[in-house]
C-alpha positions in Angstrom: -36.9 -160.3 -45.3 -35.5 -157.9 -47.9 -33.3 -155.0 -47.0 -34.8 -151.5 -47.0 -33.1 -148.4 -48.5 -34.7 -145.0 -48.0 -33.5 -142.2 -50.3 -34.5 -138.7 -49.1 -34.6 -136.3 -52.0 -36.1 -137.2 -55.3 -34.1 -134.9 -57.5 -31.7 -136.1 -60.1 -29.2 -137.5 -57.7 -31.8 -139.2 -55.5 -33.9 -140.7 -58.2 -30.8 -141.9 -60.1 -29.5 -143.5 -57.0 -32.8 -145.3 -56.7 -32.3 -146.4 -60.3 -28.8 -147.9 -59.6 -30.0 -149.5 -56.3 -32.9 -151.1 -58.0 -30.8 -152.3 -60.9 -28.4 -153.9 -58.4 -31.5 -155.5 -56.6 -30.1 -154.4 -53.2 -33.4 -154.1 -51.5 -36.8 -152.4 -51.4 -36.6 -148.7 -52.0 -38.5 -145.7 -50.5 -38.0 -142.5 -52.4 -39.0 -139.5 -50.3 -39.4 -135.8 -51.1 -41.3 -132.9 -49.7 -42.9 -132.1 -53.1 -46.2 -133.9 -53.6 -46.3 -136.2 -56.6 -42.6 -136.1 -57.6 -41.4 -139.1 -55.5 -44.7 -141.0 -56.2 -44.3 -140.4 -59.9 -40.6 -141.3 -60.1 -41.1 -144.3 -57.8 -43.9 -145.7 -59.9 -42.0 -145.1 -63.1 -39.0 -147.0 -61.7 -41.1 -149.9 -60.5 -42.8 -150.1 -63.9 -39.3 -150.7 -65.4 -38.9 -153.8 -63.2 -40.6 -156.3 -65.5 -38.3 -155.2 -68.3 -35.1 -155.1 -66.4 -35.9 -158.0 -64.1 -35.2 -156.5 -60.8 -37.5 -157.9 -58.1 -37.7 -155.1 -55.5 -40.5 -152.9 -54.3 -40.2 -149.2 -55.1 -42.5 -146.6 -53.5 -42.5 -142.8 -53.6 -43.8 -140.8 -50.6 -43.9 -137.5 -48.7 -44.3 -139.3 -45.4 -41.3 -140.2 -43.2 -43.3 -143.0 -41.6 -42.8 -145.0 -44.8 -39.0 -145.0 -44.1 -39.3 -146.7 -40.8 -37.0 -149.7 -40.3 -34.6 -148.7 -43.0 -31.2 -150.5 -43.2 -29.7 -147.6 -45.1 -30.8 -143.9 -45.3 -29.4 -141.9 -48.1 -29.8 -138.1 -47.9 -29.5 -136.1 -51.2 -31.9 -133.3 -50.2 -30.5 -129.8 -50.6 -30.2 -126.7 -52.7 -28.4 -127.3 -56.0 -25.1 -125.6 -56.7 -25.3 -123.1 -59.5 -22.5 -121.8 -61.7 -20.1 -119.6 -59.8 -21.5 -120.8 -56.4 -19.1 -122.6 -54.0 -20.2 -125.5 -51.9 -19.7 -123.3 -48.9 -22.3 -120.8 -50.2 -24.8 -123.6 -49.7 -24.1 -124.1 -46.0 -26.9 -122.2 -44.3 -29.8 -123.5 -46.3 -28.5 -127.1 -46.5 -27.7 -127.3 -42.8 -31.3 -126.5 -42.0 -32.5 -129.1 -44.6 -30.2 -131.7 -43.2 -31.3 -131.2 -39.6 -34.9 -131.4 -40.7 -34.4 -134.7 -42.7 -32.3 -136.4 -40.1 -34.5 -135.4 -37.1 -37.5 -137.0 -38.9 -35.8 -140.1 -40.4 -33.3 -141.3 -37.8 -35.7 -142.0 -34.9 -37.7 -144.3 -37.2 -34.6 -146.3 -38.2 -32.4 -146.4 -35.2 -30.1 -149.2 -36.6 -29.6 -147.6 -40.0 -26.4 -146.5 -41.7 -26.7 -142.9 -42.9 -25.0 -141.9 -46.1 -24.9 -138.2 -46.8 -24.6 -136.8 -50.3 -25.6 -133.1 -50.1 -23.0 -130.3 -50.0 -20.9 -129.0 -48.5 -20.4 -132.7 -47.9 -18.1 -132.8 -45.0 -20.0 -130.2 -43.0 -23.4 -131.7 -43.8 -22.2 -135.1 -42.6 -21.1 -133.5 -39.3 -24.6 -131.9 -39.0 -26.2 -135.2 -39.7 -24.2 -137.0 -37.1 -25.1 -134.4 -34.5 -28.8 -134.6 -35.4 -29.0 -138.4 -35.5 -27.1 -139.1 -32.3 -26.0 -142.4 -33.9 -22.5 -143.9 -33.3 -20.2 -141.9 -35.6 -19.2 -145.0 -37.7 -22.9 -145.3 -38.9 -22.9 -141.7 -40.3 -20.7 -141.1 -43.3 -20.4 -139.0 -46.4 -20.2 -139.9 -50.1 -17.4 -138.0 -51.7 -14.2 -140.0 -52.2 -15.9 -142.7 -54.3 -17.1 -140.0 -56.7 -13.9 -138.0 -56.7 -11.7 -141.1 -57.2 -14.1 -142.3 -60.1 -13.5 -139.0 -61.8 -9.8 -139.3 -61.3 -9.8 -142.8 -62.7 -11.9 -141.8 -65.6 -9.5 -139.0 -66.6 -6.5 -141.5 -66.2 -8.3 -143.9 -68.6 -8.9 -141.0 -71.1 -5.2 -140.1 -70.9 -3.8 -143.7 -71.2 -6.3 -145.4 -73.4 -6.6 -148.4 -71.1 -9.7 -149.9 -69.5 -11.2 -148.1 -66.5 -11.5 -151.5 -64.9 -7.7 -151.8 -64.5 -7.3 -148.4 -62.8 -7.2 -148.1 -59.1 -6.8 -144.7 -57.4 -6.9 -143.4 -53.9 -7.5 -139.9 -52.6 -8.2 -138.1 -49.4 -9.4 -134.8 -48.1 -12.5 -132.6 -48.3 -14.9 -132.9 -51.1 -14.2 -130.1 -53.6 -11.3 -128.1 -54.7 -9.2 -129.1 -51.7 -9.4 -132.8 -52.2 -6.0 -134.6 -52.3 -5.5 -137.1 -55.1 -2.6 -139.4 -54.2 -0.7 -140.4 -57.4 1.7 -142.5 -55.3 -1.2 -144.8 -54.4 -2.7 -144.9 -57.9 -2.0 -147.9 -60.2 -3.0 -149.4 -63.5 -3.2 -153.2 -63.1 -0.9 -152.9 -60.1 1.7 -150.8 -62.0 2.3 -147.3 -60.7 0.4 -144.7 -62.7 3.7 -142.7 -63.0 4.9 -145.4 -65.4 2.2 -144.5 -67.9 1.8 -140.7 -67.4 4.4 -138.0 -67.3 4.5 -135.9 -64.1 3.2 -132.7 -65.7 0.3 -134.5 -67.4 -0.6 -136.3 -64.2 -0.7 -133.0 -62.3 -3.1 -131.7 -64.9 -5.3 -134.7 -64.5 -5.2 -134.3 -60.7 -6.3 -130.6 -61.1 -9.2 -131.6 -63.4 -10.3 -134.2 -60.9 -10.3 -131.6 -58.1 -12.6 -129.4 -60.2 -14.6 -132.2 -61.7 -18.0 -131.2 -60.2 -17.5 -127.6 -61.2 -16.7 -128.6 -64.8 -20.0 -130.3 -65.2 -21.9 -127.5 -63.5 -20.4 -125.1 -66.0 -21.3 -127.3 -68.9 -24.9 -128.0 -67.9 -25.5 -124.3 -66.9 -28.7 -125.1 -65.0 -27.8 -128.2 -63.0 -25.0 -130.4 -61.6 -23.7 -133.9 -62.0 -26.0 -136.8 -61.1 -25.1 -140.1 -62.9 -21.6 -140.5 -61.3 -22.7 -139.1 -57.9 -25.6 -141.6 -57.8 -23.5 -144.5 -59.0 -20.9 -143.7 -56.3 -23.7 -143.6 -53.7 -25.1 -146.9 -54.8 -21.7 -148.5 -54.5 -21.6 -147.4 -50.9 -25.1 -148.7 -50.3 -24.1 -152.1 -51.8 -21.0 -152.3 -49.5 -23.2 -151.8 -46.5 -26.2 -154.0 -47.5 -23.9 -156.9 -48.6 -21.3 -156.3 -45.9 -18.7 -156.3 -48.7 -15.8 -154.7 -46.6 -14.9 -152.5 -49.5 -11.7 -150.4 -49.1 -12.8 -147.0 -50.4 -12.5 -143.4 -49.5 -15.5 -141.9 -47.6 -16.1 -138.9 -45.4 -15.6 -140.5 -42.0 -15.4 -139.1 -38.5 -11.9 -138.7 -37.3 -10.8 -138.9 -33.7 -7.0 -138.5 -33.9 -6.4 -140.3 -37.2 -4.1 -138.4 -39.5 -3.7 -135.9 -36.6 -7.3 -134.7 -37.0 -10.2 -134.7 -34.6 -13.9 -133.8 -34.3 -14.4 -133.6 -38.0 -15.6 -135.5 -41.0 -12.9 -135.9 -43.6 -12.2 -138.0 -46.6 -10.1 -141.0 -45.8 -9.8 -144.6 -46.9 -11.9 -147.0 -44.8 -13.3 -150.5 -44.7 -17.0 -150.1 -45.4 -19.4 -152.9 -44.4 -22.6 -153.6 -42.6 -21.5 -151.6 -39.6 -20.7 -148.6 -41.6 -17.1 -147.4 -41.3 -15.6 -150.5 -39.7 -11.9 -149.4 -39.9 -10.1 -146.2 -40.9 -6.9 -146.9 -42.8 -4.0 -144.6 -42.1 -1.7 -144.4 -45.1 2.0 -143.7 -44.7 2.0 -140.2 -46.2 5.2 -138.4 -47.1 5.7 -134.7 -46.1 4.3 -133.3 -49.3 1.1 -135.4 -49.0 0.8 -134.5 -45.3 1.0 -130.8 -46.2 -1.8 -131.2 -48.8 -4.0 -133.1 -46.4 -3.5 -130.4 -43.7 -4.4 -127.7 -46.2 -7.6 -129.6 -47.1 -8.4 -130.2 -43.4 -8.0 -126.5 -42.8 -10.6 -125.7 -45.5 -13.0 -128.3 -44.0 -12.4 -126.9 -40.5 -13.1 -123.3 -41.8 -16.5 -124.5 -43.1 -17.2 -126.2 -39.8 -16.4 -123.0 -38.0 -18.8 -121.1 -40.3 -21.4 -123.8 -39.5 -20.9 -123.5 -35.8 -21.3 -119.7 -36.0 -24.7 -119.8 -37.7 
């Protein structure tokens, strides 16, 4: 029996995630949205591309959560989009309500699923989802670090003129301006990135990576990024569906790791069929620890706002 991936939210990120997942032939896809006709139209359009691209998966669009029953992975992209000048935290009230609604309807129908959250503010929404689902914490996680590290790697490739395939980068922290790129753990073909890029230029790249989402929002004027966020999400779906044991950064629930507890926070993990199968604790120096703590404080402040609603 083929695997089943349900994607809740048929906007640009959700539908593009469906595209990447279909192209990778990871499993049958259910694209769900509250708006009548949008998921049906996009699902049909994507399935009609199958004979051309050669992916043999079933794609359906629906407004009915019953169609998601028995999913192996549930991806949640539903939420209000971020507009120019709007912080992720501005979205917390409306998106918390949307998240609770989606998860309360989807989770009971797929009790063994891994849930991947994509909506913002990411760390807080993943916390909301975990509470609403009641799943083991390792089966609820957030997509942030894969996207942020991809942006970081892309900017390193632009700077050095080398292939993106040879660049590996690790980062931690909350999704957004307080994320913590870790140049000490970033390499090009195993060579420290500091051998290729001067310290001041590397800091500029780090700053651009932190603000990568906002840069695209400001360029688009009326929307936000979706190609890279969707590709990052599909990579996580693939790691779960194929039990690949990928070592990648995700928003995972911490219970003492890095000195943090009762929060979702971006850390490197082993991602496989069970979701977050291991949290990797890096040997951080004092400067890195300070940046992580600053990021954690920002995430904690968002959680406190959430809890006060």
